[in-house]
C-alpha positions in Angstrom: -32.9 4.7 -70.0 -33.8 1.9 -67.8 -37.2 0.2 -68.3 -39.6 0.3 -65.4 -40.4 -3.1 -63.9 -43.9 -4.3 -64.2 -46.0 -4.4 -61.0 -46.1 -7.8 -59.3 -48.8 -10.0 -60.4 -51.5 -10.5 -57.8 -52.8 -13.9 -57.1 -56.5 -14.4 -57.9 -58.8 -14.5 -54.8 -62.0 -16.4 -54.4 -65.5 -14.9 -54.3 -65.9 -16.0 -50.7 -63.0 -13.9 -49.6 -64.3 -10.9 -51.4 -67.9 -11.5 -50.0 -66.6 -11.7 -46.4 -64.1 -8.8 -46.8 -66.7 -6.3 -47.9 -69.0 -6.6 -44.8 -66.0 -6.7 -42.5 -64.7 -3.6 -44.1 -68.1 -1.9 -43.8 -68.3 -2.8 -40.1 -64.8 -1.6 -39.5 -65.5 1.6 -41.4 -68.6 2.2 -39.3 -67.2 1.2 -35.8 -63.5 1.5 -35.8 -63.0 4.7 -37.7 -64.8 6.9 -35.2 -62.9 5.2 -32.3 -59.7 5.8 -34.2 -60.7 9.4 -34.9 -61.4 9.9 -31.2 -58.1 8.3 -30.3 -56.2 10.4 -32.8 -58.0 13.5 -31.5 -57.0 12.6 -27.9 -53.4 12.0 -29.0 -53.3 15.2 -30.9 -54.8 17.1 -27.9 -52.3 15.4 -25.6 -49.4 16.4 -27.8 -50.7 19.9 -28.2 -51.2 20.1 -24.4 -47.7 18.8 -23.9 -46.1 21.0 -26.5 -48.1 24.1 -26.0 -48.9 24.1 -22.3 -46.9 21.7 -20.2 -43.5 22.0 -21.8 -43.6 25.8 -22.0 -45.0 25.9 -18.5 -42.2 23.6 -17.3 -39.6 25.7 -19.2 -41.1 28.9 -17.8 -41.0 27.5 -14.3 -37.5 26.3 -14.8 -36.4 29.7 -16.2 -38.3 31.4 -13.4 -36.5 29.2 -10.8 -33.2 29.9 -12.4 -34.0 33.6 -12.7 -35.1 33.9 -9.1 -32.7 31.4 -7.4 -29.7 30.6 -9.5 -28.9 33.6 -11.7 -28.9 36.3 -8.9 -26.5 34.3 -6.8 -24.3 33.5 -9.9 -24.4 37.2 -10.9 -23.7 38.3 -7.4 -20.7 35.8 -7.2 -19.3 36.6 -10.6 -19.9 40.4 -10.9 -19.8 41.5 -7.2 -18.1 39.2 -4.8 -15.3 38.0 -7.1 -14.3 41.5 -8.4 -14.7 42.9 -4.9 -12.5 40.1 -3.5 -9.9 40.7 -6.2 -10.1 44.4 -5.6 -9.7 44.0 -1.9 -6.8 41.6 -2.3 -5.1 44.0 -4.8 -5.8 47.0 -2.4 -4.5 45.1 0.6 -1.5 44.0 -1.4 -0.8 47.5 -2.7 -1.5 49.3 0.6 -0.1 46.9 3.2 2.0 44.1 1.8 4.1 46.0 -0.8 4.8 49.0 1.5 5.6 46.7 4.4 8.0 44.6 2.3 9.6 47.8 0.9 9.9 49.3 4.4 11.3 46.1 5.7 13.8 45.7 2.9 14.8 49.3 2.2 14.5 51.0 5.7 14.2 48.6 8.6 17.0 46.2 7.5 19.6 48.9 6.8 18.6 50.8 9.9 18.8 47.6 11.9 22.2 46.8 10.5 23.4 50.3 11.2 22.0 50.3 14.7 23.6 46.9 15.4 27.0 48.1 14.1 26.7 51.3 16.2 25.6 49.3 19.2 28.6 47.0 18.8 31.0 50.0 18.5 29.4 51.8 21.3 29.5 48.7 23.5 33.1 48.2 22.7 34.0 51.9 23.5 31.9 51.8 26.6 33.6 48.6 27.7 37.1 50.1 27.0 36.2 53.3 28.9 34.7 51.3 31.7 37.7 49.1 31.9 40.0 52.2 32.1 37.8 53.9 34.7 37.6 50.6 36.7 41.4 50.2 36.5 41.9 53.9 37.6 39.4 53.5 40.4 41.0 50.3 41.6 44.4 51.9 41.6 43.0 55.0 43.4 41.3 52.8 45.9 44.3 50.6 46.5 47.0 53.3 46.5 45.2 56.4 47.8 41.8 55.8 49.4 42.8 52.7 51.4 45.8 54.4 53.3 43.9 57.6 53.7 40.9 55.7 55.1 43.1 53.7 57.4 44.7 56.9 58.7 41.3 58.7 59.1 39.9 55.6 60.8 42.9 55.6 63.3 42.4 59.3 64.0 38.6 58.9 64.4 39.2 55.9 66.7 41.5 57.9 68.9 39.1 60.9 69.0 36.3 58.5 69.7 38.2 57.0 72.6 38.9 60.5 74.1 35.3 61.6 73.6 34.0 58.4 75.1 36.3 58.9 78.2 35.2 62.5 78.5 31.5 61.6 78.1 31.8 58.8 80.6 33.3 61.1 83.2 30.8 63.9 82.5 27.9 61.4 82.7 29.1 60.0 86.0 29.5 63.5 87.5 26.1 64.6 86.2 24.5 61.4 87.4 26.0 61.9 90.9 24.9 65.5 91.0 21.4 64.8 89.8 21.0 61.9 92.2 22.1 63.7 95.3 21.0 67.2 94.4 17.6 66.5 92.7 16.3 63.0 93.0 16.9 62.4 96.7 15.3 65.7 97.9 12.4 65.2 95.5 11.9 61.6 96.7 11.9 62.7 100.4 9.6 65.5 99.6 7.1 63.3 97.7 7.3 60.7 100.4 6.5 62.9 103.3 4.1 65.2 101.5 2.1 62.7 99.3 2.8 59.1 100.1 2.5 59.1 103.9 -0.7 61.2 103.9 -2.2 59.1 101.1 -1.4 55.9 103.0 -2.9 57.2 106.2 -6.0 58.4 104.2 -6.4 55.0 102.6 -5.9 53.0 105.8 -8.0 55.0 108.2 -10.6 56.6 105.8 -11.1 54.9 102.5 -10.9 51.3 103.7 -13.6 51.7 106.4 -15.8 53.8 104.1 -15.4 51.2 101.3 -16.2 48.3 103.7 -19.3 50.2 104.9 -20.4 50.9 101.3 -19.7 47.2 100.3 -21.8 46.0 103.2 -24.6 48.3 102.3 -24.4 47.2 98.6 -24.4 43.5 99.6 -27.5 44.2 101.8 -29.2 46.0 98.9 -28.3 43.2 96.4 -29.5 40.6 98.9 -32.8 42.4 99.4 -33.2 42.9 95.6 -32.3 39.2 95.1 -34.8 38.1 97.7 -37.4 40.4 96.1 -36.7 39.1 92.6 -36.7 35.5 93.8 -40.0 35.9 95.6 -41.5 37.6 92.6 -40.1 34.9 90.3 -41.3 32.1 92.6 -44.8 33.7 92.7 -44.9 34.1 88.9 -43.7 30.6 88.5 -46.4 29.1 90.6 -49.0 31.4 89.2 -48.0 30.4 85.6 -47.8 26.7 86.6 -51.1 26.7 88.4 -53.0 28.8 85.8 -51.3 27.6 82.6 -49.0 24.6 82.8 -51.1 22.3 85.0 -54.3 22.9 83.0 -52.5 22.5 79.8 -50.8 19.3 81.1 -54.1 17.9 82.3 -55.8 18.7 79.0 -52.8 17.1 77.2 -52.8 14.0 79.4 -56.5 13.4 80.0 -58.0 14.8 76.8 -55.7 15.2 73.9 -53.7 12.0 74.3 -56.8 9.7 74.6 -58.6 11.6 71.8 -55.4 11.3 69.7 -55.1 7.6 70.4 -58.8 7.1 69.6 -58.4 9.1 66.4 -55.3 7.2 65.5 -57.1 3.9 66.1 -60.0 5.1 64.0 -57.8 6.4 61.2 -55.8 3.1 61.2 -58.9 1.0 61.1 -60.4 3.2 58.5 -57.3 2.9 56.4 -57.2 -0.9 56.8 -60.9 -1.1 55.9 -60.4 1.1 52.9 -57.5 -1.1 51.7 -59.6 -4.3 52.1 -62.6 -2.7 50.4 -60.3 -1.5 47.6 -58.9 -5.0 47.1 -62.3 -6.7 47.3 -63.7 -4.2 44.9 -60.8 -5.0 42.6 -61.6 -8.7 42.7 -65.3 -8.0 42.1 -64.5 -5.7 39.2 -62.2 -8.3 37.8 -64.9 -11.0 38.1 -67.5 -8.7 36.5 -65.1 -7.7 33.7 -64.3 -11.4 33.0 -68.0 -12.2 33.1 -68.8 -9.4 30.6 -65.8 -10.4 28.5 -67.0 -14.1 28.5 -70.5 -13.0 27.8 -69.4 -10.8 24.9 -67.2 -13.5 23.6 -69.9 -16.2 23.5 -72.7 -13.9 22.5 -71.0 -11.9 19.8 -67.4 -12.9 19.0 -67.8 -16.6 18.8 -71.0 -16.5 16.7 -69.3 -14.0 14.3 -66.2 -16.1 14.1 -68.4 -19.2 13.6 -70.4 -17.4 10.9 -67.2 -16.2 9.2 -65.5 -19.6 9.3 -68.5 -21.9 8.7 -70.6 -19.7 6.4 -68.8 -16.7 4.9 -65.5 -18.5 4.1 -67.2 -21.5 2.2 -69.6 -19.2 0.5 -66.7 -16.9 -0.5 -64.7 -19.9 -1.7 -67.8 -21.1 -3.7 -68.3 -17.6 -5.1 -64.6 -17.3 -5.9 -64.4 -20.8 -7.6 -67.9 -20.8 -9.2 -68.5 -17.1 -10.1 -65.4 -14.8 -9.8 -62.8 -17.0 -11.4 -65.1 -18.0 -14.3 -66.2 -14.4 -14.6 -62.5 -13.3 -14.6 -61.7 -16.0 -17.2 -64.6 -14.9 -19.3 -63.6 -11.3 -19.0 -60.0 -12.2 -20.0 -61.3 -14.3 -22.9 -63.6 -11.5 -23.9 -60.7 -9.1 -23.7 -58.6 -11.3 -25.8 -61.4 -11.7 -28.3 -61.9 -8.0 -28.4 -58.2 -7.4 -28.8 -58.2 -10.0 -31.6 -61.2 -8.4 -33.2 -59.6 -5.0 -32.9 -56.3 -6.3 -34.3 -58.2 -7.9 -37.2 -60.2 -4.7 -37.7 -57.0 -2.6 -37.5 -55.4 -4.8 -40.1 -58.5 -4.6 -42.3 -58.5 -0.8 -41.9 -54.9 -0.7 -42.8 -55.5 -2.8 -45.9 -58.5 -0.8 -46.8 -56.5 2.4 -46.5 -53.8 0.9 -48.6 -56.3 -0.2 -51.2 -57.9 3.3 -51.3 -54.5 4.9 -51.6 -53.6 2.5 -54.4 -57.0 3.0 -56.1 -56.6 6.8 -55.8 -52.9 7.4 -56.4 -51.8 4.1 -58.0 -49.1 1.8 -56.9 -46.0 3.4 -55.4 -42.8 3.5 -57.4 -40.5 0.7 -56.4 -37.1 1.7 -55.1 -34.2 1.3 -57.3 -31.6 -1.2 -56.2 -28.4 0.4 -55.0 -25.1 -1.4 -55.0 -24.0 -1.7 -51.4 -20.7 -2.9 -50.1 -22.2 -4.8 -47.3 -23.6 -8.2 -48.2 -27.2 -9.3 -47.6 -28.5 -10.4 -44.3 -27.7 -14.1 -44.9 -24.2 -13.4 -46.1 -23.0 -11.2 -43.2 -20.5 -12.5 -40.6 -21.9 -14.6 -37.8 -20.3 -16.3 -34.9 -19.7 -19.5 -36.8 -18.0 -17.7 -39.8 -14.5 -16.3 -40.0 -15.0 -14.0 -43.0 -16.5 -10.5 -43.0 -18.0 -8.3 -45.7 -14.6 -6.8 -46.4 -12.9 -10.2 -46.8 -15.5 -11.6 -49.3 -14.3 -12.3 -52.8 
């Protein structure tokens, strides 16, 4: 049984240290402990708020976002679209691809080969039969049809010559008969019954009557022309005297002078308006410049002078004499307060340790455990070549 090590011996302290420590501890106990308690309460409240409200709320919002946005689409993709796509692919493969492949391999390919073989055989037979028929037809044409055709053509040619001679004779006879038996009597009859009376009627009746009618028509047309011309001339002069000449006089002696006068007036008015507009622009510019100059020297320049000559030096004096010292003092006060708080914190820590030691006693020292690694000053550094494993 190992013996317990005695507690370390404390160095004696002076009475001044004890006399100063007690008031400081009392002040710290009165001032700092409530602040620390408030701080701890705020920390605990913040942690509780974070752990009990914000983190669950964030997790709930994240879960809600996943449940409303991510999981439905994932479930739809995994459990609906993917199986449906696989089922449609399998169905298309089973209903279309496999039957088409089987039909092509087992039916269409053999049938096509059989049809090709039959077509080749049929083509060869048809070609042999056609060649035999062609040879027979050629022999028949050369040995039978050609001599028979030549003979029939010679007979038909002779018959045609005979018929042509007979037709020419019959036509000549019929033409002579028709000419001297029909045409000549009809021509003489028409001439003496129609043509001669018609010529006499035209020469001695129709021509004089037509000339008389034409002369009467020319007289009527001349009379109508004279009447229309007279009426047109009268209307022309009436229209000219009553409408054209007054309108022309009004145009020449009224409208043109008035128009020229109005044009001159309009031109002069436009020129005067342009000059007045430009002069008004100059006056407006001068007035604007005067007002700008007046505003500048009555408001802007004084304000600028006050800013440059009064406010800026005063601001610099305030900055150098008041604000900077106040800031330095505030920083010094902050440092002093931080130092006081640090001292008070250290004092509170020591007071807590003393109270714990007074109430519960000194803590048990830890037992030394043999470790393979050396101490801090014996470990390997950059200037050493040995490690903890190569020691000893």
